[in-house]
C-alpha positions as CSV (number, residue, x, y, z in Angstrom):
1,X,48.1,-90.1,-53.7
2,X,45.2,-88.1,-52.2
3,X,46.0,-84.6,-50.9
4,X,45.9,-83.9,-47.2
5,X,43.4,-81.3,-46.1
6,X,45.1,-77.9,-45.0
7,X,44.4,-77.8,-41.4
8,X,46.0,-74.4,-40.8
9,X,43.5,-71.9,-39.2
10,X,42.9,-68.5,-41.1
11,X,43.8,-65.4,-39.1
12,X,40.9,-63.5,-37.5
13,X,40.0,-60.5,-39.4
14,X,40.7,-57.3,-37.5
15,X,37.4,-55.1,-36.8
16,X,37.3,-52.1,-38.9
17,X,37.7,-48.8,-36.9
18,X,34.8,-46.2,-37.9
19,X,35.5,-42.5,-36.9
20,X,32.4,-40.7,-35.8
21,X,31.3,-38.1,-38.3
22,X,32.1,-34.5,-37.3
23,X,29.6,-31.7,-37.7
24,X,32.2,-28.9,-38.6
25,X,29.6,-26.3,-39.0
26,X,28.5,-27.0,-35.5
27,X,32.3,-26.9,-34.4
28,X,33.0,-23.7,-36.1
29,X,29.9,-22.2,-34.5
30,X,30.8,-23.2,-31.0
31,X,34.5,-21.9,-31.6
32,X,33.1,-18.7,-32.7
33,X,30.7,-18.2,-29.8
34,X,33.4,-19.1,-27.3
35,X,35.8,-16.6,-29.0
36,X,33.2,-14.0,-28.8
37,X,32.5,-14.7,-25.2
38,X,36.1,-14.6,-24.3
39,X,36.5,-11.4,-26.3
40,X,33.7,-9.7,-24.3
41,X,35.0,-11.0,-21.0
42,X,38.4,-9.4,-21.7
43,X,36.9,-6.2,-23.0
44,X,34.7,-5.8,-19.9
45,X,37.8,-6.5,-17.7
46,X,39.6,-3.8,-19.6
47,X,36.7,-1.4,-19.3
48,X,36.3,-2.0,-15.6
49,X,39.9,-0.7,-15.1
50,X,39.7,2.0,-17.8
51,X,39.8,5.4,-16.1
52,X,37.0,7.9,-16.8
53,X,38.6,10.5,-19.3
54,X,35.9,13.2,-19.1
55,X,32.7,14.1,-17.3
56,X,30.1,16.3,-19.0
57,X,27.9,18.4,-16.5
58,X,24.7,19.9,-18.0
59,X,21.9,21.8,-16.6
60,X,20.2,25.3,-16.6
61,X,22.6,26.8,-14.0
62,X,21.6,29.7,-11.9
63,X,22.5,28.9,-8.5
64,X,24.8,25.9,-9.0
65,X,27.9,25.9,-11.2
66,X,29.4,23.3,-13.3
67,X,32.6,23.6,-11.3
68,X,30.9,23.1,-7.9
69,X,29.5,19.9,-9.2
70,X,32.8,18.7,-10.7
71,X,34.4,19.3,-7.4
72,X,31.7,17.6,-5.4
73,X,31.8,14.5,-7.8
74,X,35.8,14.2,-8.1
75,X,36.3,11.9,-5.3
76,X,33.7,9.3,-6.7
77,X,35.4,9.2,-10.0
78,X,38.5,7.1,-9.0
79,X,37.1,3.9,-10.3
80,X,37.0,2.5,-13.8
81,X,34.5,3.2,-16.5
82,X,32.2,0.2,-15.5
83,X,33.2,-0.1,-12.0
84,X,32.4,3.5,-11.0
85,X,29.2,3.5,-8.9
86,X,26.7,5.8,-10.8
87,X,24.5,5.8,-7.6
88,X,27.0,7.4,-5.3
89,X,27.7,10.1,-8.0
90,X,24.0,10.9,-8.3
91,X,23.6,11.0,-4.7
92,X,26.5,13.2,-4.3
93,X,25.3,15.7,-6.8
94,X,21.8,15.8,-5.2
95,X,23.3,16.5,-1.7
96,X,24.5,20.0,-2.9
97,X,22.3,22.9,-2.0
98,X,19.9,24.0,-4.8
99,X,20.3,20.8,-6.8
100,X,16.8,19.1,-7.0
101,X,17.5,16.1,-9.4
102,X,20.6,14.5,-11.0
103,X,20.9,11.8,-13.7
104,X,24.2,10.0,-14.6
105,X,24.8,7.9,-17.6
106,X,28.0,6.3,-19.2
107,X,29.1,7.4,-22.7
108,X,31.5,5.3,-24.7
109,X,34.3,4.8,-24.3
110,X,35.3,6.6,-21.2
111,X,32.8,9.5,-20.4
112,X,30.1,10.3,-18.0
113,X,27.2,12.7,-18.6
114,X,25.6,14.3,-15.6
115,X,22.5,16.2,-16.1
116,X,21.0,18.3,-13.0
117,X,18.0,20.3,-12.4
118,X,17.8,23.2,-9.6
119,X,15.5,23.7,-6.8
120,X,12.7,26.3,-7.3
121,X,12.0,28.1,-4.1
122,X,8.4,28.4,-3.4
123,X,8.4,30.0,0.1
124,X,10.7,31.3,2.8
125,X,11.3,29.3,5.9
126,X,12.2,31.3,9.2
127,X,14.8,33.8,8.9
128,X,17.1,32.1,6.6
129,X,15.7,29.1,5.0
130,X,14.0,28.2,1.4
131,X,11.1,25.7,0.8
132,X,10.3,24.0,-2.5
133,X,6.8,23.0,-3.8
134,X,6.9,20.0,-1.7
135,X,7.7,21.8,1.4
136,X,11.2,20.4,1.8
137,X,13.8,22.7,3.4
138,X,16.5,22.6,0.9
139,X,18.7,25.2,1.9
140,X,19.4,27.3,5.2
141,X,21.6,30.1,6.0
142,X,20.6,32.4,3.2
143,X,21.7,35.9,3.8
144,X,19.1,37.4,1.6
145,X,15.7,35.9,0.9
146,X,13.6,36.7,-2.2
147,X,11.2,39.4,-1.1
148,X,8.4,38.2,-3.3
149,X,8.2,34.8,-1.8
150,X,5.8,34.1,1.2
151,X,7.1,33.8,4.7
152,X,6.2,30.7,6.5
153,X,7.4,29.6,9.9
154,X,6.9,26.8,12.6
155,X,8.7,24.4,14.9
156,X,11.2,22.1,13.7
157,X,10.3,19.2,11.5
158,X,6.8,21.0,10.6
159,X,8.1,22.5,7.3
160,X,5.8,20.2,5.1
161,X,2.9,20.6,7.2
162,X,3.1,24.4,7.3
163,X,3.6,24.5,3.6
164,X,0.7,22.3,2.8
165,X,-1.5,24.3,5.0
166,X,-0.3,27.5,3.1
167,X,-0.8,26.4,-0.3
168,X,-4.3,25.3,0.6
169,X,-5.2,28.7,2.1
170,X,-3.4,30.3,-0.8
171,X,-5.5,28.6,-3.6
172,X,-8.7,29.7,-1.8
173,X,-7.5,33.2,-1.5
174,X,-6.6,33.5,-5.1
175,X,-10.1,32.7,-6.2
176,X,-11.2,35.7,-4.2
177,X,-8.4,38.2,-5.5
178,X,-6.2,37.9,-2.3
179,X,-3.0,36.3,-1.3
180,X,-1.4,35.2,2.0
181,X,2.0,37.0,2.7
182,X,2.8,34.7,5.7
183,X,1.8,31.9,7.8
184,X,2.8,30.8,11.2
185,X,2.4,27.9,13.4
186,X,3.5,28.5,16.7
187,X,4.7,26.1,19.4
188,X,1.1,25.5,20.9
189,X,-0.2,24.6,17.5
190,X,-1.9,27.9,16.8
191,X,-2.2,29.1,13.2
192,X,-1.9,32.8,12.2
193,X,-1.6,34.1,8.5
194,X,-1.5,37.7,7.1
195,X,-3.2,38.9,4.0
196,X,-1.6,41.0,1.1
197,X,-3.9,43.9,2.5
198,X,-2.3,43.8,5.9
199,X,-5.1,41.9,7.6
200,X,-4.0,39.3,10.2
201,X,-6.3,36.1,10.5
202,X,-5.9,34.2,13.8
203,X,-7.2,30.7,13.5
204,X,-6.0,29.3,16.8
205,X,-5.1,25.6,17.6
206,X,-8.7,23.9,17.7
207,X,-11.3,23.2,15.0
208,X,-9.0,25.0,12.5
209,X,-10.6,23.5,9.4
210,X,-14.0,24.6,10.5
211,X,-12.8,28.1,11.4
212,X,-11.1,28.5,7.9
213,X,-14.4,27.6,6.2
214,X,-16.2,30.1,8.2
215,X,-13.5,32.8,7.4
216,X,-14.0,32.1,3.6
217,X,-17.7,32.3,4.0
218,X,-17.5,35.5,5.7
219,X,-15.2,36.7,3.0
220,X,-17.9,35.8,0.4
221,X,-20.6,37.3,2.3
222,X,-19.1,40.8,2.1
223,X,-19.0,41.7,5.9
224,X,-16.0,43.9,5.4
225,X,-13.2,41.5,6.3
226,X,-11.3,42.7,3.3
227,X,-11.2,46.3,4.4
228,X,-8.1,48.4,4.5
229,X,-9.2,49.5,8.0
230,X,-9.4,46.0,9.4
231,X,-6.2,45.2,11.4
232,X,-7.1,41.5,12.3
233,X,-9.8,38.9,12.2
234,X,-10.1,36.6,15.1
235,X,-12.0,33.4,14.3
236,X,-11.2,31.7,17.6
237,X,-14.8,31.7,18.5
238,X,-17.3,28.8,18.4
239,X,-19.8,30.2,16.0
240,X,-18.5,33.7,15.1
241,X,-15.5,35.8,14.8
242,X,-14.2,39.2,15.9
243,X,-12.9,42.2,13.9
244,X,-10.1,44.5,15.2
245,X,-10.1,47.8,13.5
246,X,-7.0,49.9,12.9
247,X,-8.0,53.1,14.5
248,X,-11.2,52.1,16.6
249,X,-11.5,49.5,19.6
250,X,-11.9,45.8,18.6
251,X,-15.5,44.8,18.2
252,X,-17.1,41.4,17.8
253,X,-19.4,40.2,14.9
254,X,-21.6,37.2,15.5
255,X,-19.5,36.1,18.3
256,X,-21.2,34.3,21.3
257,X,-18.2,34.3,23.6
258,X,-16.7,37.4,25.3
259,X,-13.3,35.6,24.9
260,X,-11.9,33.7,22.0
261,X,-11.2,29.9,22.3
262,X,-7.6,28.7,21.8
């Protein structure tokens, strides 16, 4: 008897599940970078709130003391090591009289280094002020002014202008063995300076540069302007000048006008 064919259907094969390959070196690298980032972030937050433990103040102190600086900076040191505004500390230091420049740097793990330089006075201003080489009025109310410094004066807000004029005149005088002890700019704009031999030079307010050039030419020509008997030299003439003597009536040299110009 013939065999009957087996009609049962075979069960379908289940598909194989293939797991993706893992680059474990890359995973480890990513995890390491992430842990470092988290560590830096946490450390930064910790340093932001970490108080400043010490402030080192340095500089060649003559007029300013370290204690003055520490007191002036104290109110700006209430933040954390990283959150403290170094710009505010620098501005607070420079705001002190006699402080010219200041630099502030952080020093691990919780200190600040403050380095300052002091102003160097170049001239006196008025009765109680001092100017630096730039002509800035950096201190007022001085009871005693250095006797060796020149005396400059002028209207308010003219410090730089007067200082600039003084340094120009002084440079020219030094080449001739002289020096200017004072320079004054009055409210009308007229200039007057006094030499170290006592001679007063009046430039006036008009054509000042031309008059100054004429004065130096007269010095070089040897007409006797640099004489101990000269009281003043009046340059307020169009083409000449007048000399006033200490013990004789004033007389004019090469002056075309009987009266000086402004």
